[in-house]
N, C-alpha and C positions, 0 to 999 in steps of 0.2 A: 560254278567255279570258273575263275579266269584261268587263262593259260599261264604256265610258269613263265616268268620273265627271265631274260638272259642278260649277261654282261653286254653293255653298250646299247641296250634298248632305250629309246626315248620315251619318257613317261611324264604324266602330269599328275599332280596330287589332287585327290578328290575333295578333301576337306582341309581347312587351314592346319598348318603344323606349328605348334607353339614353340616359341623361342627356346624354351628349356630343352627341347628335343633336338635342337640344331647345334652344329659346330659352325660358328660363324668365322669366316676367314678374313674378310675385308673389314677394316675398322669402321668404314662409313655405314655399314649395315647393323652395327651394334644396337641401334635405337629401335629396331623393328620389334613388334610384339609377336608376329608370327609370319610364316610364309602363307600367302593367300591361296585358296583353292584355284586350280588351273595353272599354277606355276610349273614350268617345264624343267625337267632335269634328265640326267643320264644315269642308268644303273652302272656302277663301277665295280661292284662286288656282290656276290650272292652267298649268303650264309644259311646253314641249316641248324636251327636251335630248337630242341624239344620237338622234333619232327615237324617243325614249321619253318618255312623259308622266310628269310628277311633279306632286305636289299639295301645296300649302301648306295644312296643316290646323291650325286653331285649336282649342284645348281650353279650355273655360270651366267654371266652377263653377255650382251651382244658381242663383246670383244673377246669372249672365251675365257675371261678371268673368273675363276671359281670364287663364289662368295659364301657358300654354305654347303654343308653336308648333313645328311640325316640317315639313320637306319630306320627303314619303314617296312611295314608288312604289306602283303599282296593286296589286301582289301582297301588299302589307303591309296593305291596307285591305279592309273589307267594307262595301258601301253598305247602309244600313238603310232598310227600306221600312215605311211605316205603313199603306198600303192594298194590297190584293191586286189586281194588274192581270190582267184576264181577257182572253185572246186572242180 
């Protein structure tokens, strides 16, 4: 089992996320079929539904403009680490 994710964690999606599960913000992205695996986003909210955590993830471009959001489950995400934690 993965560690629980927290608000503002940087994450990548493990498998593509279908357009139907996305809230698309920018009009130029309306033609996409899915977000590809490896796409990086930020956890902006954590929900607990039926004893299962779900995460609202925001996806932004290089200029910081949000283009999509999705509510995803823990098994769909990989937390990215920038520093190595030594035990």
